[in-house]
C-alpha positions, 0 to 999 in steps of 0.5 A: 367623534361623539356623534358617531359614538351616539350613532353606534349606541343607537344602532346597537340598541336598535339591533338589540331590540330587533334581536329581542323582538325576534326572540319574542316572535320565536317564543310566540311561534313555539307557543302556537306549536304547543297549542296545536300539539295539545289540541291535536292530542285532545282531539286524538284522545276524544276520538279514541275514547269515542271509538272505544265507547262505540266498541264497548256499546256494540260488544254489550249490545251483541252480548245482550242479543246473544243472552236474549237468543240463548234464553229464548232458545232455552225456553223453546227447548223447555217447551219442546221437552215438556210437550214431548213429555206430555205426549209420552204420558198421554200415549202411555195413559192411552195405552194403559186405558186400551190395555185395561179395556182389552182386559175387561173385554177379554174377561167379559167374554170369558164370563159370557162363555162360562155362563153360556156353557153352564146354561148349556150344561143346565139345559142338558141336565134338565133335558136328561131329567125330563127324559128320565121322568117321562120314561118313569111314567 
């Protein structure tokens, strides 16, 4: 009877230790699953942050490009406007000069005409005087 009991006890101990080993293996499996999950989460987070960084950089680059383009266009517009203004002023001043020259030319002609007429009058008068003087003699 006794050896049987000890054999049973040994069997029970073996079974228990096998069960304990099984439980230990289960917990080891759970740990590895947890590690894989946390690694996957970390990878996913890193990927997401990398993608968001790229997007942010792309957006900021595009914004910078837009700003640069805008400022270049604004400069071009300013230059065009100032060029046009200069052209208008030049045209105005040249028109004024032309008008001034025309006026002075007209007044010179008028003066010349006047002096020519007065000379004619003088000559006519002196001719009349000569005639009268000659007749008087």
